[in-house]
C-alpha positions as CSV (number, residue, x, y, z in Angstrom):
1,X,0.1,0.1,0.1
2,X,1.3,3.4,-0.9
3,X,1.9,5.8,2.1
4,X,-0.6,8.3,1.2
5,X,-3.1,6.1,1.0
6,X,-2.3,4.3,4.5
7,X,-2.2,7.9,5.7
8,X,-5.6,8.6,4.4
9,X,-7.2,5.3,5.5
10,X,-5.4,6.2,8.9
11,X,-7.6,9.4,9.3
12,X,-10.7,7.8,7.8
13,X,-10.3,5.1,10.7
14,X,-9.8,7.8,13.3
15,X,-12.6,9.9,12.0
16,X,-15.1,7.2,12.1
17,X,-13.6,5.9,15.8
18,X,-14.0,9.6,17.1
19,X,-17.8,10.4,15.4
20,X,-19.1,7.0,17.4
21,X,-17.6,7.8,20.5
22,X,-18.5,9.6,23.4
23,X,-16.0,12.7,23.2
24,X,-17.6,13.6,19.5
25,X,-18.8,16.6,21.0
26,X,-15.3,17.6,22.0
27,X,-12.6,19.3,19.4
28,X,-10.4,16.8,17.7
29,X,-7.2,17.5,16.4
30,X,-5.7,14.9,13.9
31,X,-2.0,14.7,13.2
32,X,-0.1,13.6,9.8
33,X,3.3,13.6,8.8
34,X,2.2,14.0,5.1
35,X,1.8,16.9,3.3
36,X,-0.3,15.4,0.7
37,X,-3.0,14.2,2.8
38,X,-3.5,17.2,5.0
39,X,-3.8,19.2,1.6
40,X,-6.5,16.4,0.5
41,X,-8.5,16.4,3.7
42,X,-8.2,20.2,4.0
43,X,-8.7,21.5,0.4
44,X,-10.5,18.6,-1.1
45,X,-8.1,18.5,-3.9
46,X,-7.5,14.9,-4.1
47,X,-6.1,11.6,-6.6
48,X,-9.6,9.8,-8.1
49,X,-8.6,6.9,-6.2
50,X,-8.9,8.4,-2.9
51,X,-12.6,10.3,-3.8
52,X,-14.7,7.6,-1.8
53,X,-12.7,7.6,1.5
54,X,-12.2,11.9,1.1
55,X,-15.7,12.2,0.9
56,X,-16.8,10.0,3.7
57,X,-14.1,11.9,5.6
58,X,-15.3,15.2,4.7
59,X,-19.2,13.4,5.3
60,X,-17.6,12.9,9.5
61,X,-15.8,15.9,9.9
62,X,-19.3,17.9,9.3
63,X,-20.8,15.9,12.3
64,X,-17.8,17.1,14.7
65,X,-18.2,20.3,16.5
66,X,-14.6,21.2,15.9
67,X,-11.6,20.0,14.3
68,X,-8.3,20.8,13.1
69,X,-5.4,18.8,10.9
70,X,-1.8,19.8,11.8
71,X,1.4,18.5,10.4
72,X,3.9,16.8,12.3
73,X,7.5,15.4,11.8
74,X,7.7,12.0,10.5
75,X,10.1,11.5,13.3
76,X,7.7,11.7,15.6
77,X,5.3,9.7,13.9
78,X,7.1,6.6,13.4
79,X,4.6,4.3,15.6
80,X,1.6,5.5,13.7
81,X,2.9,5.4,10.6
82,X,4.0,1.5,11.1
83,X,0.3,1.3,12.2
84,X,-1.0,2.7,8.9
85,X,0.9,0.9,6.6
86,X,-0.1,-2.1,8.8
87,X,-3.6,-1.3,8.1
88,X,-4.4,-1.8,11.8
């Protein structure tokens, strides 16, 4: 699986779990080490093969009171990166 797809899927799963949780009314801060992923989620400018996932993320974002997505250094994201690649 390519890194960008893994990052997008990880955000998709995180947003799904957050919306279903009791913390949904609270602000969520999403972190990613992928500039592309952040751009796709914020601007809705994405590769055609990510269309379904990005539209799902957008739907879930609309149900969250407050959210933010921030760029973090790749070195600070090793564990999450490994989990995303393993599709956990």
